C-alpha positions as CSV (number, residue, x, y, z in Angstrom):
1,X,0.1,0.4,12.8
2,X,-1.2,-0.8,9.4
3,X,1.7,-2.9,8.5
4,X,1.8,-4.7,11.8
5,X,-1.9,-5.6,11.7
6,X,-1.3,-7.8,8.8
7,X,1.7,-9.5,10.4
8,X,1.0,-10.5,14.0
9,X,2.0,-14.0,14.8
10,X,1.0,-16.4,17.5
11,X,4.2,-18.2,18.4
12,X,7.0,-17.3,20.7
13,X,10.1,-17.2,18.5
14,X,11.7,-13.8,18.7
15,X,14.2,-12.2,21.0
16,X,16.0,-8.9,21.3
17,X,18.4,-7.4,23.7
18,X,16.5,-5.9,26.7
19,X,15.8,-2.2,26.6
20,X,13.6,0.4,28.1
21,X,10.0,-0.5,27.4
22,X,8.4,2.9,28.1
23,X,10.0,6.3,27.8
24,X,9.5,8.7,30.7
25,X,6.1,10.5,30.7
26,X,6.8,13.8,29.1
27,X,3.2,14.8,28.4
28,X,2.3,17.8,30.4
29,X,1.1,21.3,30.3
30,X,3.3,22.4,27.4
31,X,1.9,19.6,25.2
32,X,-1.7,20.4,26.2
33,X,-1.1,24.0,25.0
34,X,0.3,23.1,21.6
35,X,-3.0,24.0,20.0
36,X,-2.1,27.7,20.5
37,X,0.9,27.2,18.1
38,X,-1.0,25.8,15.1
39,X,-4.0,26.7,13.0
40,X,-5.9,24.2,10.7
41,X,-7.8,25.5,7.7
42,X,-10.1,23.1,5.9
43,X,-10.8,23.9,2.3
44,X,-13.4,22.3,0.0
45,X,-14.2,18.7,0.8
46,X,-12.6,19.0,4.2
47,X,-9.0,18.9,3.1
48,X,-6.9,20.1,6.1
49,X,-4.1,22.6,5.7
50,X,-1.9,22.7,8.8
51,X,-0.1,26.0,9.6
52,X,2.2,25.5,12.5
53,X,4.9,27.5,14.2
54,X,7.1,24.5,14.6
55,X,7.3,20.8,13.8
56,X,6.0,19.7,17.2
57,X,2.8,21.7,16.7
58,X,2.5,20.3,13.2
59,X,2.7,16.8,14.4
60,X,0.2,17.6,17.1
61,X,-2.3,19.0,14.6
62,X,-1.9,16.0,12.2
63,X,-2.7,13.6,15.0
64,X,-5.7,15.6,16.1
65,X,-7.0,15.7,12.6
66,X,-6.6,12.0,12.1
67,X,-8.6,11.4,15.3
68,X,-11.2,14.0,14.3
69,X,-11.8,12.3,10.9
70,X,-11.2,8.6,11.8
71,X,-12.3,8.5,15.5
72,X,-10.4,6.0,17.6
73,X,-8.4,4.4,14.8
74,X,-5.1,6.3,15.2
75,X,-5.0,6.2,19.0
76,X,-5.6,2.4,18.8
77,X,-2.8,2.1,16.3
78,X,-0.5,3.9,18.7
79,X,-1.7,1.8,21.6
80,X,-0.8,-1.3,19.6
81,X,2.6,0.1,18.8
82,X,3.2,0.9,22.5
83,X,3.0,-2.8,23.4
84,X,0.2,-2.2,25.9
85,X,-2.8,-3.5,23.8
86,X,-3.6,-6.3,26.2
87,X,-3.6,-4.0,29.2
88,X,-6.7,-2.4,27.6
89,X,-8.4,-5.2,25.7
90,X,-7.3,-8.3,27.6
91,X,-5.6,-11.6,26.9
92,X,-6.7,-11.8,23.2
93,X,-4.1,-9.1,22.4
94,X,-1.2,-10.7,24.2
95,X,0.4,-12.2,21.1
96,X,0.5,-8.8,19.6
97,X,2.2,-7.3,22.7
98,X,4.9,-10.1,22.8
99,X,5.8,-9.3,19.1
100,X,5.6,-5.5,19.5
101,X,7.5,-5.1,22.7
102,X,10.5,-7.1,21.5
103,X,10.6,-5.0,18.3
104,X,9.8,-1.8,20.0
105,X,12.8,-2.1,22.3
106,X,15.1,-1.5,19.3
107,X,13.2,1.7,18.4
108,X,13.4,2.9,22.0
109,X,17.1,2.2,22.1
110,X,17.8,4.1,18.9
111,X,15.3,6.9,19.4
112,X,17.7,9.5,20.8
113,X,19.9,9.1,17.7
114,X,17.1,10.4,15.4
115,X,17.3,14.1,14.5
116,X,15.6,16.6,16.7
117,X,13.2,17.6,13.9
118,X,11.9,14.0,13.5
119,X,11.5,13.6,17.3
120,X,9.6,16.8,17.4
121,X,7.1,15.5,15.0
122,X,6.7,12.2,16.8
123,X,6.4,13.8,20.2
124,X,3.9,16.4,18.9
125,X,1.9,13.6,17.3
126,X,1.8,11.7,20.6
127,X,0.6,14.9,22.3
128,X,-2.2,15.3,19.8
129,X,-3.4,11.7,20.4
130,X,-3.2,12.2,24.1
131,X,-5.1,15.5,23.9
132,X,-7.9,13.9,21.8
133,X,-8.3,11.0,24.2
134,X,-8.5,13.4,27.1
135,X,-11.3,15.4,25.5
136,X,-13.2,12.3,24.1
137,X,-12.9,9.8,26.9
138,X,-16.3,8.3,26.2
139,X,-15.2,7.2,22.8
140,X,-12.4,4.9,24.1
141,X,-12.2,1.7,26.1
142,X,-12.2,2.2,29.9
143,X,-8.5,1.5,30.4
144,X,-7.2,3.5,27.4
145,X,-4.0,5.4,28.4
146,X,-3.4,9.0,27.4
147,X,0.4,9.2,28.1
148,X,1.8,8.1,24.8
149,X,5.3,9.2,23.8
150,X,7.3,9.9,20.7
151,X,8.7,6.4,20.9
152,X,5.3,4.9,20.8
153,X,4.5,6.9,17.6
154,X,7.9,5.9,16.1
155,X,7.1,2.3,16.8
156,X,4.0,2.5,14.5
157,X,6.6,2.2,11.7
158,X,8.2,-1.0,12.9
159,X,8.8,-3.4,10.1
160,X,7.6,-6.8,11.3
161,X,8.7,-10.3,10.2
162,X,6.4,-12.1,7.8
163,X,4.3,-14.3,10.0
164,X,2.8,-15.9,7.0
165,X,6.1,-16.9,5.5
166,X,7.3,-18.3,8.8
167,X,4.0,-20.3,9.2
168,X,4.4,-21.8,5.7
169,X,8.0,-22.7,6.4
170,X,7.0,-24.5,9.6
171,X,4.2,-26.2,7.8
172,X,6.7,-27.5,5.3
173,X,9.0,-28.9,8.0
174,X,6.0,-30.3,9.9
175,X,3.1,-30.8,7.5
176,X,-0.3,-30.3,9.1
177,X,-2.2,-33.6,9.8
178,X,-5.6,-32.4,8.6
179,X,-4.5,-33.0,5.0
180,X,-5.9,-29.6,4.0
181,X,-4.2,-28.2,0.9
182,X,-1.4,-25.7,1.7
183,X,-0.9,-22.5,-0.1
184,X,2.5,-21.2,-1.2
185,X,3.9,-17.7,-1.5
186,X,2.3,-16.0,-4.4
187,X,-1.1,-17.8,-4.1
188,X,-2.7,-15.1,-2.1
189,X,-4.5,-12.4,-4.0
190,X,-4.6,-14.0,-7.4
191,X,-7.7,-11.8,-8.0
192,X,-6.3,-8.9,-5.9
193,X,-6.9,-5.4,-7.3
194,X,-4.4,-3.8,-4.9
195,X,-1.4,-2.0,-6.3
196,X,-0.9,1.3,-8.0
197,X,-0.3,3.2,-11.2
198,X,2.2,6.0,-11.6
199,X,3.2,8.2,-14.5
200,X,5.8,11.0,-15.0
201,X,6.1,13.2,-18.0
202,X,9.2,15.3,-18.9
203,X,8.7,18.9,-20.2
204,X,9.2,17.5,-23.8
205,X,5.9,15.6,-23.5
206,X,3.7,18.3,-21.9
207,X,1.9,21.2,-23.6
208,X,3.1,23.5,-20.8
209,X,6.7,22.5,-21.0
210,X,6.6,21.5,-17.3
211,X,7.0,18.1,-15.7
212,X,3.8,16.3,-14.6
213,X,3.4,13.5,-12.1
214,X,0.4,11.1,-11.6
215,X,-0.2,9.1,-8.5
216,X,-2.9,6.5,-8.5
217,X,-2.9,3.8,-5.7
218,X,-5.4,0.9,-5.5
219,X,-5.6,-0.3,-1.9
220,X,-8.7,-1.3,0.0
221,X,-11.0,1.6,0.7
222,X,-10.4,1.0,4.4
223,X,-6.6,1.7,3.9
224,X,-6.8,5.2,5.3
225,X,-5.3,7.4,2.8
226,X,-5.4,10.9,4.3
227,X,-5.0,14.0,2.2
228,X,-3.4,16.9,4.1
229,X,-1.1,19.8,3.7
230,X,1.6,20.5,6.4
231,X,3.3,23.9,6.5
232,X,5.9,25.2,9.0
233,X,7.4,28.4,7.6
234,X,11.0,27.9,6.4
235,X,10.9,24.2,7.5
236,X,8.4,22.2,5.5
237,X,5.6,22.8,3.0
238,X,4.3,19.5,1.8
239,X,1.0,18.3,0.4
240,X,0.3,14.6,0.2
241,X,-0.9,11.4,1.8
242,X,-0.5,11.2,5.5
243,X,-1.7,7.6,6.0
244,X,-4.0,7.1,9.0
245,X,-2.1,5.8,12.0
246,X,1.1,7.8,12.1
247,X,2.9,10.9,10.7
248,X,5.3,9.3,8.2
249,X,3.6,6.7,6.1
250,X,4.0,9.3,3.4
251,X,4.0,7.4,0.1
252,X,3.1,10.2,-2.2
253,X,2.8,13.9,-2.5
254,X,4.7,17.1,-3.4
255,X,6.2,20.4,-2.3
256,X,6.8,23.4,-4.5
257,X,9.9,21.9,-6.0
258,X,9.3,18.2,-6.5
259,X,7.0,15.2,-5.8
260,X,6.9,11.4,-5.9
261,X,4.6,8.5,-6.0
262,X,5.0,4.8,-5.1
263,X,3.8,1.6,-6.7
264,X,4.2,-1.9,-5.2
265,X,7.1,-4.0,-6.3
266,X,8.1,-7.6,-5.7
267,X,11.2,-8.6,-3.8
268,X,12.5,-11.2,-1.4
269,X,13.7,-9.5,1.7
270,X,14.1,-12.5,4.1
271,X,15.7,-15.9,4.3
272,X,15.8,-19.0,6.4
273,X,19.1,-20.4,7.6
274,X,20.0,-23.6,9.5
275,X,23.0,-24.3,11.7
276,X,24.2,-27.6,13.2
277,X,23.3,-27.8,16.9
278,X,26.3,-28.4,19.1
279,X,25.8,-32.0,20.4
280,X,28.0,-31.3,23.4
281,X,26.5,-28.0,24.6
282,X,22.8,-27.4,25.1
283,X,21.2,-24.3,23.4
284,X,24.3,-23.7,21.2
285,X,25.1,-23.9,17.5
286,X,28.2,-24.5,15.4
287,X,29.5,-21.7,13.2
288,X,33.0,-21.2,11.8
289,X,34.1,-24.3,13.8
290,X,33.1,-22.7,17.1
291,X,30.3,-23.4,19.5
292,X,28.1,-20.3,20.0
293,X,25.4,-20.1,22.6
294,X,21.9,-19.0,21.7
295,X,20.6,-15.8,23.4
296,X,17.8,-16.5,25.8
297,X,15.3,-13.9,26.9
298,X,12.3,-14.1,29.3
299,X,9.6,-11.6,28.5
300,X,6.7,-10.8,30.8
301,X,3.5,-9.1,29.5
302,X,0.8,-7.6,31.6
303,X,-2.8,-8.1,30.4
304,X,-6.2,-6.9,31.5
305,X,-8.2,-9.5,33.5
306,X,-11.4,-7.8,34.4
307,X,-10.6,-4.8,36.6
308,X,-7.2,-6.3,37.5
309,X,-3.9,-6.9,35.7
310,X,-2.3,-10.2,35.3
311,X,1.0,-11.3,33.7
312,X,2.4,-14.0,31.5
313,X,6.0,-14.8,30.9
314,X,7.5,-16.6,27.9
315,X,10.9,-17.7,26.7
316,X,12.5,-16.6,23.4
317,X,15.7,-17.6,21.7
318,X,17.8,-15.8,19.1
319,X,21.1,-15.5,17.3
320,X,23.0,-12.4,16.1
321,X,21.6,-13.2,12.7
322,X,17.9,-13.4,13.6
323,X,15.4,-15.2,15.8
324,X,15.2,-19.0,16.2
325,X,12.0,-20.3,14.6
326,X,12.5,-24.0,14.9
327,X,14.8,-26.7,16.4
328,X,14.7,-30.3,15.2
329,X,16.9,-33.2,13.9
330,X,20.1,-31.7,15.2
331,X,19.5,-28.3,13.4
332,X,18.6,-24.8,14.6
333,X,16.6,-22.7,12.1
334,X,16.6,-18.9,12.1
335,X,14.7,-16.2,10.1
336,X,16.8,-13.3,8.8
337,X,14.9,-10.4,7.4
338,X,15.5,-6.9,6.1
339,X,14.2,-4.1,8.4
340,X,14.8,-5.9,11.6
341,X,15.4,-3.0,14.0
342,X,15.0,-0.3,11.4
343,X,13.9,2.9,13.1
344,X,14.7,5.7,10.6
345,X,11.6,5.7,8.4
346,X,10.5,9.1,9.6
347,X,14.0,10.4,9.2
348,X,14.0,9.4,5.6
349,X,10.5,10.7,4.7
350,X,10.9,14.1,6.4
351,X,14.1,14.6,4.4
352,X,12.2,13.7,1.3
353,X,9.4,16.0,2.1
354,X,11.9,18.9,2.6
355,X,14.1,18.2,-0.4
356,X,14.5,20.9,-3.0
357,X,16.3,19.0,-5.8
358,X,16.7,15.5,-7.2
359,X,20.1,15.2,-5.5
360,X,18.7,16.0,-2.1
361,X,15.8,13.6,-2.6
362,X,18.1,10.8,-3.7
363,X,20.4,11.4,-0.7
364,X,17.3,10.9,1.5
365,X,16.4,7.7,-0.3
366,X,19.9,6.4,0.3
367,X,19.0,6.0,4.0
368,X,17.1,2.9,2.8
369,X,14.8,2.9,5.8
370,X,12.0,2.2,3.4
371,X,12.9,-1.3,2.1
372,X,10.2,-1.7,-0.7
373,X,8.3,0.1,-3.4
374,X,9.0,1.6,-6.8
375,X,9.3,5.4,-6.6
376,X,8.4,7.6,-9.5
377,X,9.6,11.2,-9.3
378,X,9.2,14.6,-11.1
379,X,10.4,18.1,-10.3
380,X,10.2,21.8,-11.2
381,X,13.6,21.6,-12.8
382,X,12.1,19.2,-15.4
383,X,13.6,15.9,-14.2
384,X,11.7,12.6,-14.2
385,X,13.1,9.7,-12.4
386,X,12.2,6.1,-11.5
387,X,13.8,3.6,-9.1
388,X,12.9,0.1,-8.3
389,X,13.6,0.5,-4.6
390,X,14.5,-2.4,-2.4
391,X,16.8,-2.9,0.6
392,X,17.8,-6.1,-1.1
393,X,20.1,-8.6,0.6
394,X,23.4,-9.2,-1.2
395,X,23.0,-13.0,-1.3
396,X,26.0,-15.3,-0.8
397,X,24.2,-18.6,-1.3
398,X,20.8,-18.0,-2.9
399,X,18.2,-20.5,-1.4
400,X,16.6,-23.2,-3.5
401,X,13.2,-21.5,-3.0
402,X,11.5,-19.0,-0.7
403,X,10.7,-21.7,1.9
404,X,14.0,-23.5,1.9
405,X,16.5,-23.1,4.7
406,X,20.1,-22.6,3.5
407,X,22.4,-24.7,5.7
408,X,25.6,-22.8,6.6
409,X,28.7,-23.7,8.4
410,X,30.4,-20.3,8.2
411,X,29.2,-16.7,8.9
412,X,30.5,-15.7,5.4
413,X,27.7,-17.7,3.9
414,X,25.0,-15.5,5.5
415,X,24.1,-12.1,3.9
416,X,25.1,-9.1,5.9
417,X,25.1,-6.4,3.2
418,X,22.7,-5.1,0.7
419,X,22.8,-4.6,-3.1
420,X,24.3,-1.1,-3.6
421,X,21.7,1.7,-4.1
422,X,23.4,2.6,-7.3
423,X,22.9,-0.9,-8.7
424,X,19.2,-0.9,-8.2
425,X,17.2,-0.5,-11.5
426,X,16.6,3.2,-12.1
427,X,16.1,5.5,-15.0
428,X,16.6,9.3,-15.3
429,X,15.1,11.5,-18.1
430,X,14.7,8.7,-20.6
431,X,14.1,9.1,-24.3
432,X,10.4,9.6,-25.2
433,X,9.9,11.7,-22.0
434,X,7.8,9.3,-20.0
435,X,8.0,6.9,-17.1
436,X,5.3,4.5,-16.1
437,X,4.8,1.7,-13.6
438,X,1.7,-0.3,-12.8
439,X,3.3,-2.9,-10.5
440,X,5.0,-4.7,-13.3
441,X,8.7,-5.3,-13.2
442,X,11.1,-2.3,-13.8
443,X,12.4,-3.6,-17.2
444,X,9.6,-1.9,-19.1
445,X,9.5,1.5,-17.4
446,X,10.4,3.1,-20.7
447,X,10.5,1.1,-23.9
448,X,11.7,3.9,-26.3
449,X,15.2,2.4,-26.3
450,X,16.5,-1.2,-26.0
451,X,14.8,-3.2,-23.2
452,X,17.2,-5.3,-21.2
453,X,15.5,-8.1,-19.3
454,X,18.6,-9.7,-17.9
455,X,19.0,-9.2,-14.1
456,X,22.5,-8.5,-12.7
457,X,21.4,-10.0,-9.3
458,X,19.5,-13.3,-8.8
459,X,17.0,-11.7,-6.4
460,X,15.9,-8.8,-8.7
461,X,12.3,-8.9,-9.9
462,X,11.8,-11.2,-12.9
463,X,10.5,-9.6,-16.1
464,X,6.7,-9.2,-16.2
465,X,4.2,-6.9,-17.9
466,X,0.6,-7.0,-17.0
467,X,-2.3,-6.2,-19.3
468,X,-2.8,-3.0,-17.2
469,X,0.8,-2.0,-17.9
470,X,0.5,-2.8,-21.6
471,X,-2.6,-0.6,-21.8
472,X,-0.6,2.2,-20.1
473,X,2.1,2.0,-22.8
474,X,-0.6,2.2,-25.5
475,X,-2.0,5.3,-23.8
476,X,1.3,7.3,-23.2
477,X,4.3,5.8,-25.0
478,X,3.8,7.7,-28.2
479,X,4.9,11.3,-29.1
480,X,1.8,13.3,-28.3
481,X,2.0,16.1,-25.7
482,X,-0.3,16.2,-22.8
483,X,-1.8,18.9,-20.6
484,X,-2.5,18.2,-16.9
485,X,-6.1,17.8,-17.8
486,X,-5.3,15.4,-20.6
487,X,-3.4,13.2,-18.1
488,X,-6.5,13.1,-15.9
489,X,-8.6,12.2,-18.8
490,X,-6.3,9.3,-19.8
491,X,-6.1,8.2,-16.2
492,X,-9.9,7.6,-16.3
493,X,-9.7,5.5,-19.4
494,X,-12.3,2.7,-19.3
495,X,-10.8,0.3,-21.8
496,X,-10.7,-3.4,-20.9
497,X,-7.6,-4.7,-22.6
498,X,-8.5,-8.3,-21.9
499,X,-11.5,-8.0,-24.2
500,X,-9.2,-7.0,-27.0
501,X,-7.2,-10.1,-26.5
502,X,-9.9,-12.8,-26.1
503,X,-13.3,-11.5,-27.3
504,X,-12.9,-12.5,-30.9
505,X,-12.0,-16.0,-30.0
506,X,-15.0,-16.3,-27.7
507,X,-17.4,-14.9,-30.4
508,X,-16.0,-17.3,-33.0
509,X,-16.3,-20.3,-30.6
510,X,-19.9,-19.5,-29.8
511,X,-20.9,-18.9,-33.4
512,X,-19.3,-22.2,-34.4
513,X,-22.0,-23.9,-32.3
514,X,-24.8,-22.4,-34.5
515,X,-26.2,-20.8,-31.3
516,X,-29.9,-19.7,-31.2
517,X,-32.1,-17.7,-28.9
518,X,-30.4,-15.9,-25.9
519,X,-27.0,-17.3,-26.8
520,X,-27.1,-16.0,-30.3
521,X,-28.4,-12.6,-29.2
522,X,-25.8,-12.4,-26.4
523,X,-22.9,-13.1,-28.7
524,X,-24.2,-10.3,-31.0
525,X,-24.2,-8.0,-27.9
526,X,-20.6,-8.8,-27.3
527,X,-19.7,-8.1,-31.0
528,X,-21.3,-4.6,-30.6
529,X,-19.7,-3.9,-27.2
530,X,-16.9,-1.3,-27.3
531,X,-14.6,-3.3,-25.0
532,X,-14.8,-0.8,-22.2
533,X,-16.0,-0.9,-18.6
534,X,-17.7,2.5,-18.9
535,X,-20.8,3.0,-16.9
536,X,-23.1,3.0,-19.9
537,X,-21.4,0.0,-21.7
538,X,-23.5,-3.1,-22.4
539,X,-21.9,-6.4,-22.8
540,X,-19.2,-5.6,-20.3
541,X,-21.1,-7.1,-17.3
542,X,-21.8,-10.3,-19.2
543,X,-18.1,-10.5,-20.3
544,X,-17.0,-10.1,-16.6
545,X,-19.3,-12.9,-15.4
546,X,-18.1,-15.2,-18.2
547,X,-14.4,-14.5,-17.7
548,X,-14.6,-15.2,-13.9
549,X,-16.3,-18.5,-14.6
550,X,-14.0,-19.5,-17.3
551,X,-11.0,-18.6,-15.1
552,X,-12.3,-20.8,-12.2
553,X,-13.0,-17.9,-9.8
554,X,-15.2,-18.8,-6.9
555,X,-15.7,-17.0,-3.6
556,X,-12.9,-18.1,-1.2
557,X,-10.7,-19.4,-4.0
558,X,-7.2,-17.8,-3.9
559,X,-5.8,-19.2,-7.1
560,X,-7.2,-19.3,-10.6
561,X,-6.9,-21.8,-13.4
562,X,-3.3,-21.5,-14.7
563,X,-2.7,-19.1,-17.6
564,X,-1.8,-21.9,-20.0
565,X,-5.3,-23.4,-19.6
566,X,-6.9,-20.0,-20.1
567,X,-4.9,-18.3,-22.9
568,X,-3.9,-19.8,-26.2
569,X,-0.6,-17.8,-25.8
570,X,0.5,-16.9,-22.3
571,X,2.6,-13.8,-21.6
572,X,6.0,-14.2,-23.1
573,X,9.1,-11.9,-22.5
574,X,9.9,-12.3,-26.2
575,X,6.5,-10.8,-27.2
576,X,5.7,-8.7,-24.1
577,X,3.3,-6.2,-25.6
578,X,1.0,-8.6,-27.4
579,X,0.6,-11.5,-25.0
580,X,-1.4,-13.0,-23.4
581,X,-4.1,-13.5,-26.1
582,X,-6.6,-16.1,-27.4
583,X,-8.4,-18.8,-25.6
584,X,-6.8,-22.1,-24.7
585,X,-10.1,-24.0,-24.4
586,X,-12.8,-22.8,-26.7
587,X,-15.2,-25.6,-25.7
588,X,-15.0,-24.7,-22.0
589,X,-15.3,-21.0,-23.0
590,X,-18.6,-21.7,-24.7
591,X,-19.9,-23.6,-21.7
592,X,-18.9,-20.8,-19.4
593,X,-20.6,-18.2,-21.7
594,X,-23.9,-20.1,-21.7
595,X,-23.7,-20.3,-17.9
596,X,-22.9,-16.6,-17.7
597,X,-26.0,-15.7,-19.6
598,X,-28.2,-17.5,-17.1
599,X,-26.2,-16.1,-14.2
600,X,-26.6,-12.5,-15.4
601,X,-30.4,-13.1,-15.8
602,X,-30.5,-14.6,-12.3
603,X,-28.6,-11.7,-10.7
604,X,-29.8,-8.7,-12.7
605,X,-32.9,-9.8,-14.6
606,X,-31.1,-9.5,-18.0
607,X,-27.8,-10.3,-19.7
608,X,-27.5,-7.0,-21.5
609,X,-27.6,-4.9,-18.3
610,X,-25.3,-1.8,-18.4
611,X,-22.1,-1.9,-16.4
612,X,-23.1,1.1,-14.3
613,X,-26.5,-0.4,-13.4
614,X,-24.6,-3.1,-11.6
615,X,-21.3,-1.5,-10.6
616,X,-21.8,1.3,-8.1
617,X,-20.2,3.7,-5.7
618,X,-22.1,3.5,-2.5
619,X,-21.1,5.8,0.3
620,X,-23.4,7.6,2.7
621,X,-26.4,8.6,0.8
622,X,-24.5,8.4,-2.5
623,X,-25.4,5.5,-4.8
624,X,-24.2,6.2,-8.4
625,X,-22.9,4.2,-11.4
626,X,-19.2,3.9,-11.8
627,X,-16.8,2.8,-14.5
628,X,-13.6,0.8,-14.1
629,X,-12.7,-2.9,-13.5
630,X,-10.3,-5.2,-11.9
631,X,-6.6,-5.8,-12.7
632,X,-7.5,-9.3,-14.1
633,X,-9.4,-7.5,-16.9
634,X,-6.6,-5.2,-18.0
635,X,-8.2,-1.9,-16.9
636,X,-6.1,1.1,-16.0
637,X,-8.9,2.6,-13.9
638,X,-8.8,-0.2,-11.3
639,X,-11.8,-0.9,-9.2
640,X,-12.7,-4.0,-7.2
641,X,-16.2,-4.7,-5.9
642,X,-18.1,-6.4,-3.1
643,X,-21.6,-7.9,-3.8
644,X,-24.4,-6.2,-1.8
645,X,-27.6,-7.8,-0.6
646,X,-29.4,-6.6,-3.8
647,X,-26.8,-8.4,-5.9
648,X,-25.3,-5.2,-7.2
649,X,-21.5,-4.6,-6.8
650,X,-20.2,-1.8,-4.6
651,X,-16.7,-0.5,-5.1
652,X,-14.5,-1.3,-2.1
653,X,-11.0,-1.4,-3.5
654,X,-9.0,0.3,-6.3
655,X,-8.7,3.9,-7.1
656,X,-8.6,5.7,-3.8
657,X,-6.5,8.9,-3.5
658,X,-5.6,10.1,-7.0
659,X,-3.3,13.0,-7.5
660,X,-2.0,14.7,-10.7
661,X,0.4,17.7,-10.3
662,X,2.2,19.9,-12.7
663,X,5.4,21.6,-11.5
664,X,5.6,25.2,-12.5
665,X,6.5,28.3,-10.6
666,X,3.8,27.1,-8.2
667,X,2.5,23.5,-8.4
668,X,-0.8,23.1,-10.1
669,X,-2.7,20.0,-9.1
670,X,-5.9,18.0,-9.0
671,X,-6.9,15.3,-6.6
672,X,-9.8,13.1,-5.4
673,X,-10.1,10.9,-2.4
674,X,-12.9,8.5,-3.3
675,X,-13.9,7.6,0.2
676,X,-13.6,11.1,1.6
677,X,-11.5,12.7,4.4
678,X,-13.5,11.0,7.1
679,X,-14.6,7.4,7.8
680,X,-17.3,8.8,10.2
681,X,-20.8,8.7,8.6
682,X,-21.8,11.8,10.6
683,X,-19.0,13.9,9.1
684,X,-19.7,16.3,6.2
685,X,-16.5,15.0,4.7
686,X,-17.5,11.3,4.7
687,X,-19.1,11.0,1.2
688,X,-18.8,14.4,-0.4
689,X,-16.2,13.2,-3.0
690,X,-17.9,9.9,-3.9
691,X,-20.1,11.2,-6.8
692,X,-17.3,13.3,-8.2
693,X,-15.0,10.3,-8.1
694,X,-17.6,8.1,-9.8
695,X,-17.9,10.6,-12.6
696,X,-14.1,10.5,-13.2
697,X,-13.6,14.1,-12.0
698,X,-11.1,15.6,-9.6
699,X,-11.0,18.7,-7.5
700,X,-8.5,21.5,-7.7
701,X,-5.8,21.4,-5.0
702,X,-5.3,24.6,-3.0
703,X,-1.6,24.9,-2.3
704,X,-0.6,28.5,-2.1
705,X,-1.5,30.6,0.9
706,X,-3.7,32.9,-1.2
707,X,-5.7,29.9,-2.6
708,X,-6.1,28.3,0.8
709,X,-7.3,31.5,2.5
710,X,-9.8,32.2,-0.3
711,X,-11.2,28.7,-0.2
712,X,-11.4,28.4,3.6
713,X,-14.4,26.5,4.9
714,X,-13.4,26.0,8.5
715,X,-10.5,27.5,10.5
716,X,-9.7,26.4,14.0
717,X,-7.0,25.5,16.6
718,X,-7.0,21.8,17.3
719,X,-8.5,21.2,20.7
720,X,-10.3,24.6,20.6
721,X,-13.8,25.4,19.3
722,X,-14.2,25.7,15.6
723,X,-15.0,28.9,13.9
724,X,-16.8,28.6,10.6
725,X,-16.7,30.9,7.6
726,X,-18.8,30.9,4.5
727,X,-18.1,28.0,2.3
728,X,-17.3,28.8,-1.4
729,X,-18.6,26.8,-4.2
730,X,-16.8,23.4,-4.7
731,X,-14.4,23.3,-7.6
């Protein structure tokens, strides 16, 4: 449950109506025999193609494959979502169970209202997890159950409240006494390289006259992107990312008619409110001139205590608008957030996976079970489409800031509706024939016509355009036509746009000091450098070290020196394609440059070391140079690195699963999964794509039945012994 792992919270604040905790055990002989109803064919690089007789068997196979390639990860995610984590791993997991069980109740209550098709996938997935645990008992903790249900799998998609935001709010109300500096929303990840790129090209911009879609996410290499192809004849035929941990974290892929990609967007989906406490009635608040009692719940959790089970009971309070997070000074504070109780994520994504047209796909999106992300779309009919997707509250009284509680006296002051789907920023078949997004605001998705930076709603994303997005516009916003292979070449562009904006100022500042020796030679190196992070470039590593020092980056620091102290001109909405640029502090820039020369020599023995000698892809036995750099440097090929013991930098974040697809009579596509299909070092699929990825190459996707059969490496029924066939040469 990837989203949940980042959001657990150690305080007892939430409450929901009581409901059935565990669904009846439906796992029996029929589920154990599901392997007979599905075949898995692995093609080159271990990509699995599921051919199932029905959706239950397809879900079963997908779960089995995730377990086969990621070991215990998926079963432990489902255990966590079941609310029974502490019965296996003890008291240290009890906070998780208190949060999960209260949220899971809502999923359990609404589960029967989901379509039969979605429930079939969930229940098949649970059966696949159970089957794998049964056959690999030695890989799991002693008390690991093997009776998971479809409700448990559906609960992996729970949208949790932001524990960090609640913690910051409570810290503002009651400042910590240790005097440690407190962060604020937006501080985290100032140097983060997480995010995504996405492009779509209309037939007017392609050499084939067919629409092209590019998907390029940038999460940590532990994120668990999982490339797979699910086919149930006449029901679904979808190739894409089936994120490890569940069946429906499908944030990119395609069928024969259409495809989509997601990029992260910024939105505020939660708010704090305060009510007056009723002075005459305990545990009550005043609203609309009436006294309304808080809802009280006692929740008991079982946890493992050695070979025995023990229990702990806690008290929780809530209102119809959200859970109580604090009570003080005659006020009751609540947290209201989008997604509270949402259970239709799988319903939406299965509909999207099965859609045959833009209208069908948009109708699926209108469920709004997915509350975030930009979606970029292309199809065989030649449409390209973009939507800044957000289940955005229709605010009545916008708060003063993210951590301010809006005090209300009437229910009409609290948001209960969302901004209409039709009012969200979106663009269909724009002039110029292209759509792009690199996590910047939606205003600049296409700049061929007038760009309107005025937002009709106060909580729409503010205008922004990163260096990465500006580089994308330089690459694709012209009139040239591209082949699918051209798009792949552009995607692997190594240019570092930051260097274009500040290098000349740095060179001039250093030369003005009449530098000699290494400093004079190093600045000449920068002048010769081609401003790329290509593996063979020299000057790029020195520039990287200098910029990080000049920007105030240190290990453990989450915020950099402000832009107005780094750039002579910061980014400006009135000049969005040429800013930021220049250096605000030439003197400090020179000092940082002199320091960087010595630091490069200390780390690598020379300041003119090639980028690829330092920046590496290291996976399994693979250790090869790689090009690409972080978002801070304005690269489109995003990579972030972790320093190894030998001082070299190993890629650990950035380009992960990259997909480019052209929609003709049959889709034609290329892909690469940098960290391979399997996280297990013993697997042949663990590191076999690493060198290809480092070279900026991608493999051909097998989508048609004929291509899959001709490229089969392994064919098997999950849970049955594998039967190998001769492996063809890798494409």
